[in-house]
N, C-alpha and C positions, 0 to 999 in steps of 0.2 A: 164449357171448354170449347174453343174453336180451333180447328186445325187449318193451317195454311201451308202451302209449299212456296218456297222462295227461290226456286231454281229457274223460273222463266227469265229468259233474256230477250225473247221476241214479243213479249206481252207485258204490258204495264197498265194499271189503273192510275191515271194521272190526277183525276179530281172527281169529286162526288158532291151531290147536293140537289135539292129541289126535285127529287124523283128521277134523276138521271146520273149516268156515269160516263166519264170521258176516258176512252181506252186507246192505247197504242198497240196495234196489231202489226208487228213488223214495221214496214215503212209508212203505214197508213193509220190515221186517227179517226175513230168513230165515236159518235155521241149517241147513247142508247138509253131508253127508259129502264128504270129498275124499281120495282114496287117496294123494295126494302129501304130505299134511300128516302127517308121521310124527314131528314135533317136539312138545315139551310146550307147552301153553298157559300164558300168564302167569297167568291165572286160568281156572277151568273156564268154557267158553263157555256152558254151561247156566245160569250165574249172571247172564248179561247179559239185558237186556230185548230180547226178540224176539217176533215175531208168529206165526211158524210154524216147525216143525222137521221135517225129513225123518228118519225113524227106520228104520234097516235091520232087516229080519227075519232071524233066525238061519237060517231055511229058504230065504232068497233073497227078493229084492225088498224091499219096505218100504212105508211109508205116511207121510202128512203128519199131524202133530199140531198143532192150532191153539190158540193162547192167546187169540185174538180172531177174530172173523169178518172175513175178507178179501173184497174184491170178487172176482168170478170171474176178472177180468183187469184189468190197468192198463197204463199207457204209461210208458216211459222214453225219453229222447232222448240222442243222440250227434251233436254238431254240429247240422245241420238235419234229421237223420233221426230217425224215431220207430219204436219197436218195442213190440209187445204182449208183456207178461209174464204168465205164467199158471203157477202150480204144477201140475206134471203128474206122471205116473208116473215111477218110477225117478229121482227127485230133480230132474228137469229143469224149466226155467222157460221154454223156448222161445228162449233167446238165450245165446250164449257171448261175454261182453263182452271177453274177452282178444283176440278176433279183430279188434278195432279196430286193433291194430298192423298186421294184414294189410290191412284196409280202407284205411287211410291209404296204404299202399304201392301198392295197386292203383289208387286214385283218382289218385295222382300219375302213374303210368305211363300211364293212359288219357288224362289231361289233356295229357300231353306228347307223345302219339302224333301229334297234328295230322292225324288221319284218322279215319273211322268205324271203330269197334272192335266186333267181334262176339265175345262171350264165351260159353263153355259152362261152366255151373256144375253139376257132378255131385255127387250126395249133398247137394243144396242146402239141405235142412232148411227152416227158416222164412225163409230168404232174406236174412240179414244181408249176405253178400257180394253178392248180387244187387242189393239196394237201394243199396249203396255204389257198385257199378259203374254202375248206371243214373243215379245222382246225378252221375257224371262224364261222362254222355252216351253210354255204351255201350249196345248192344243185347245182351240176354242170353237164352240158352236155359237155363231152370231145370229141373233134373231131380231127382226124388226118388220113391221107391217108395211113400211115404205120402201119400195124397190130402189129408189134413187139414193136413199140413205145407206142401204146395204152396199150399193155400188161404190159409194164414197168411201166406205170402210175399206174396200179392196184397194182403192186408189191410195188411201193413207198408208196401208200396209206396204205397197210397192214403193212409195216415196220414202218410207223408213228403211228400205233395204230388205224387206221380207217378202217372200213369195206367198201365195195363198195356200200352200200345201198343208199348213197347220190350222187352217180355218175352214169350217163348214158354214156356208152362207145360206140362211133360210129367210125367205120373204113370206111371212105368215103372221096371223094373230097369235100372240104369245101364249094365251091360255089354251087355244086349240092345239098348238104345237106341244105344250107340256103334257096335255092329256094323251097325245099320240106316243110321246116318248115313254110315258108310264106304261102304256099297253105293250110297247116294245121292250120293256124292262131295261131301258137305257139308264146308266148311272153316271154321275159326275162327281168329281172331287170338290168342285167349287161352283157356286152360282152367284151371278151378279144380276141385279135388276134395278132399273131406273124408270119406274112406271110414271105415266103422266097423271096429272090431277084428274083429268077427264078425257074420255075418248069414246069414239063410236066405231064399231067394227063394220066390215063390208056388208054384213047381213043385218045391220041395225043394232047389234049388241052394244050396250052402254057400259062403259067402265067408269066408275067413280071411286077414287082412291079410298075415301073414308069407308065406303061400303064393301069394297072388294079386296083390299090389300091383304088382310089377315087370311082370308080363305085361300088366296093365291099363294101366299108364302107356305101355308100348310100343305097345299097341293105340291108345290115344288120340293118340299121336304122328302117326298117319296122318290125323288130322282137322285138323292144323295147316296154316295157309297157309305159303307158301314162306319168308316172313320173319315169324315170329310175334313177338308182343309179350311174352307171358310164359306160363309154366305154373306154377301154385302147388299144392303138396300140403301138406295139414295133417293131423296125426295126434295123437290124444289117448292113444294106446296107451302105458301106463306103461312106461318103460324103453326106448322106441324113441329112439335117438340122432339128432340132426340130421344127423350124418354119413351115416347110412343113407339118408336122403332125398337128400342130396347125391350119393351114389354111384348111386342109382337114376336120378336125373335125368341124371347124366353118361353113363350107359350107354344109357338109353332114348331120350333126345332127341338124335337124330343130326344136329345142326345147329350152326352157329357160335353162340356166345353165352357167357354166363357164368352161374354158379350160386352162389346164396347159401343157406346153411342155418343155422338158429338156433332157439333155444327162444323161445317166447312166454310171457308171464306177465302178472300184474296187480300194480300197486302196492298197498300196504296202508297202513292207518293205524298200523301197527307199524313203527317206524323201522328195525328190524333184519331185516325180512322182505319179500322179493318172492315172490309166489306163482307157482310154475311151473305151466304149463297145457298143455304139449304141445310138439311140434316142428313146424316148417315148413321147407319147401325151395322155392325159387323159381328157375326157369330164366328168364333175361332174354335176349330175342332181339334183335329189330331195334332197339329203343330201350334201350340198355344203361345209360343215365344217368338212368332214371326215378326 
């Protein structure tokens, strides 16, 4: 099963093929690599009209090539929420629009909880999930090791019409922060995590998803209230099946509830293609019908 959200008006996947995707972000069109796109294009994507293209280097990394001068950043909207888009290193733009499928799910869960909800967003990046949860009335602790990404979250909140009163911003290694929160006996109604496939901490610590994810989820379980609302894991690691996340949640969250696991993706303007964008798993606790 693949879940997509069709509410984007400022974002569209125009075409796909030959390892790339052509996307419309507001007024600007970008051509970016995508490792999932191993099918042939109807016509070469380089023949389309686009404003910038991210080109990979044979030695690693890559760079943006511009056909016209773009603003340093610009804004796209989803529902009543606003997000800054900016071409950055390693092909990123500061937003993963496929996550709207999960935003919708979390907003519904928080709205139906009928009580104050405290959310911990780990590896929170620029705060798409944080802004979505705040829009539903939740209090969020947003954690990421990159200061500039945490600052961008604050900007996205303000652009969306929310002040930072409902958000605690933390620049830190997520595992170290979780360990400190456990010592402080802090509890959360919901936990979101979007861990990288690979990472290296400031002190040389190595994170490898296949080796470390289960233990980390088991650790985070100690931060949950007695009757939690949800725990959501998202992964972009190519080849990681939703059933893996289902199994991890089933073993690591030692409480009553149910678990759903699924692919997430994006609709495209090509009638025969839905673009896969990773896997998600969600544990549903106290409110099972959200």
